[in-house]
Kinemage of the C-alpha trace (Angstrom):
@kinemage 1
@onewidth
@group {chain A} dominant
@subgroup {mainchain}
@vectorlist {calphas} color= white
{ca met a 1} P -9.064 14.376 -6.914
{ca pro a 2} L -7.143 11.202 -6.314
{ca leu a 3} L -6.425 9.120 -3.307
{ca leu a 4} L -2.676 8.519 -3.242
{ca his a 5} L -0.624 5.921 -1.405
{ca gln a 6} L 2.608 7.217 0.148
{ca his a 7} L 5.279 4.955 1.620
{ca arg a 8} L 7.449 7.478 3.461
{ca phe a 9} L 6.351 10.455 5.544
{ca ser a 10} L 8.306 13.519 6.551
{ca glu a 11} L 7.221 15.829 9.347
{ca leu a 12} L 7.477 18.635 6.774
{ca asp a 13} L 4.955 17.054 4.378
{ca pro a 14} L 1.794 18.671 5.831
{ca ser a 15} L 3.211 22.189 5.987
{ca ser a 16} L 4.890 21.837 2.574
{ca asn a 17} L 1.643 20.608 1.005
{ca pro a 18} L -1.175 22.623 2.608
{ca asn a 19} L -3.729 21.544 -0.020
{ca val a 20} L -3.040 17.857 0.490
{ca tyr a 21} L -4.842 15.908 3.227
{ca tyr a 22} L -3.176 13.042 5.074
{ca ile a 23} L -5.027 10.072 6.581
{ca his a 24} L -3.663 8.682 9.823
{ca met a 25} L -4.768 6.064 12.318
{ca glu a 26} L -5.909 7.484 15.641
{ca asn a 27} L -6.974 6.316 19.083
{ca tyr a 28} L -10.136 7.580 20.762
{ca lys a 29} L -8.266 9.314 23.590
{ca lys a 30} L -6.061 11.136 21.062
{ca gln a 31} L -2.989 10.590 23.210
{ca gly a 32} L 0.445 9.210 22.407
{ca gly a 33} L 1.051 7.583 19.074
{ca asp a 34} L 3.817 7.354 16.542
{ca ile a 35} L 5.536 10.408 15.039
{ca ile a 36} L 3.053 10.526 12.138
{ca thr a 37} L 0.025 10.594 14.424
{ca lys a 38} L 1.620 13.190 16.690
{ca thr a 39} L 2.528 15.371 13.693
{ca leu a 40} L -0.892 15.141 12.049
{ca arg a 41} L -3.119 15.242 15.138
{ca gly a 42} L -4.875 18.591 15.113
{ca ser a 43} L -3.373 19.649 11.782
{ca gln a 44} L -5.762 21.373 9.396
{ca asn a 45} L -4.877 18.963 6.612
{ca ser a 46} L -5.212 15.682 8.464
{ca leu a 47} L -7.994 13.115 8.401
{ca ser a 48} L -8.103 10.557 11.174
{ca leu a 49} L -9.569 7.087 11.417
{ca thr a 50} L -10.222 6.123 15.031
{ca val a 51} L -9.343 2.438 15.133
{ca lys a 52} L -8.336 2.060 18.796
{ca lys a 53} L -9.582 2.952 22.274
{ca ala a 54} L -6.219 4.116 23.566
{ca his a 55} L -2.550 4.465 22.719
{ca gly a 56} L -0.303 1.478 23.286
{ca lys a 57} L 1.114 -1.691 21.828
{ca thr a 58} L -1.123 -4.246 23.539
{ca ile a 59} L -4.229 -5.929 22.175
{ca asn a 60} L -6.256 -4.401 25.029
{ca thr a 61} L -5.961 -0.937 23.449
{ca tyr a 62} L -8.281 -2.072 20.619
{ca trp a 63} L -12.064 -1.994 20.468
{ca asp a 64} L -13.950 -5.271 20.770
{ca asp a 65} L -17.137 -6.450 19.065
{ca ser a 66} L -19.352 -5.069 21.858
{ca asp a 67} L -18.241 -1.543 20.832
{ca phe a 68} L -19.077 -2.141 17.183
{ca pro a 69} L -22.558 -0.528 16.896
{ca trp a 70} L -21.443 2.770 18.424
{ca leu a 71} L -18.094 2.743 16.657
{ca val a 72} L -19.593 2.247 13.191
{ca thr a 73} L -21.510 5.511 13.595
{ca his a 74} L -18.295 7.281 14.612
{ca leu a 75} L -16.226 5.749 11.798
{ca asp a 76} L -18.931 6.482 9.215
{ca lys a 77} L -18.477 10.181 9.997
{ca glu a 78} L -14.709 9.885 9.557
{ca phe a 79} L -14.968 7.918 6.296
{ca asp a 80} L -17.651 10.338 5.030
{ca asn a 81} L -15.298 13.211 5.821
{ca ile a 82} L -12.537 11.579 3.744
{ca glu a 83} L -14.951 11.229 0.832
{ca arg a 84} L -16.166 14.811 1.282
{ca val a 85} L -12.572 16.082 1.009
{ca leu a 86} L -12.007 13.955 -2.104
{ca asn a 87} L -15.260 15.205 -3.646
{ca ile a 88} L -14.223 18.841 -3.297
{ca asn a 89} L -11.139 18.089 -5.381
{ca his a 90} L -8.445 17.804 -2.759
{ca thr a 91} L -5.727 15.205 -2.950
{ca val a 92} L -5.811 12.752 -0.062
{ca val a 93} L -2.767 10.704 0.899
{ca phe a 94} L -2.965 7.357 2.653
{ca leu a 95} L 0.244 6.850 4.620
{ca glu a 96} L 1.559 3.290 4.456
{ca glu a 97} L 3.664 3.889 7.548
{ca thr a 98} L 0.581 4.395 9.734
{ca val a 99} L -0.742 0.942 8.899
{ca asn a 100} L 2.570 -0.793 9.480
{ca ser a 101} L 3.456 1.139 12.629
{ca ser a 102} L 4.491 -1.116 15.474
{ca val a 103} L 3.660 1.707 17.896
{ca glu a 104} L 0.113 2.701 17.049
{ca tyr a 105} L -1.547 0.168 14.785
{ca asn a 106} L -1.400 -3.594 14.441
{ca glu a 107} L -3.887 -5.093 11.998
{ca asp a 108} L -3.561 -8.565 13.524
{ca tyr a 109} L -4.608 -7.227 16.946
{ca leu a 110} L -7.561 -5.405 15.405
{ca lys a 111} L -8.635 -8.574 13.618
{ca lys a 112} L -8.325 -10.699 16.779
{ca lys a 113} L -10.091 -8.210 19.054
{ca ser a 114} L -12.929 -7.206 16.715
{ca lys a 115} L -13.426 -9.135 13.508
{ca lys a 116} L -16.573 -7.073 12.798
{ca leu a 117} L -14.663 -3.797 13.021
{ca his a 118} L -11.775 -5.157 10.975
{ca asn a 119} L -14.113 -6.311 8.207
{ca tyr a 120} L -16.068 -3.056 8.291
{ca ile a 121} L -12.902 -0.933 7.923
{ca lys a 122} L -11.564 -3.166 5.134
{ca asp a 123} L -14.863 -3.026 3.229
{ca arg a 124} L -15.288 0.730 3.586
{ca trp a 125} L -11.657 1.309 2.651
{ca arg a 126} L -11.950 -0.896 -0.476
{ca arg a 127} L -14.954 1.116 -1.650
{ca ile a 128} L -13.065 4.388 -1.256
{ca ile a 129} L -10.015 3.028 -3.060
{ca ser a 130} L -12.059 1.714 -5.977
{ca ser a 131} L -13.805 5.061 -6.352
{ca tyr a 132} L -10.914 7.476 -5.898
{ca glu a 133} L -7.541 5.932 -6.624
{ca pro a 134} L -5.903 7.104 -9.858
{ca lys a 135} L -6.962 4.977 -12.809
{ca lys a 136} L -4.362 3.087 -14.787
{ca ile a 137} L -3.952 4.113 -18.391
{ca tyr a 138} L -2.932 1.405 -20.780
{ca ala a 139} L -1.064 2.320 -23.910
{ca thr a 140} L -2.286 0.856 -27.138
{ca thr a 141} L -0.210 0.389 -30.216
{ca pro a 142} L -1.485 2.078 -33.324
């Protein structure tokens, strides 16, 4: 099934779409977070990517390069789980709001704190997108 990109999220989305899985950014302590993270945390149809050590807005809540070897093993399991769900024909939704959340996730902080982790997530994410996003169909004129 496809990987879809959704710009807006409603707290009713997961319960209204029980066969759809939602990806959200998470912190290792699984505390705090924006409304999306709080809604999806623990939900049966959520898939998390642990990109931070703890909740908060500061750069110190992010992993650094010394955590990279351990964290890659952890993230591989989460990315593999996303692919497993896609491979058993479920729709998976990537929520744009989780990436642009000023509360829980700041890509610039991630990049500054751990360039290795940032590049790893970007690379792994690109591979998933290229494999699972809906393909464009181009009309041809007869």
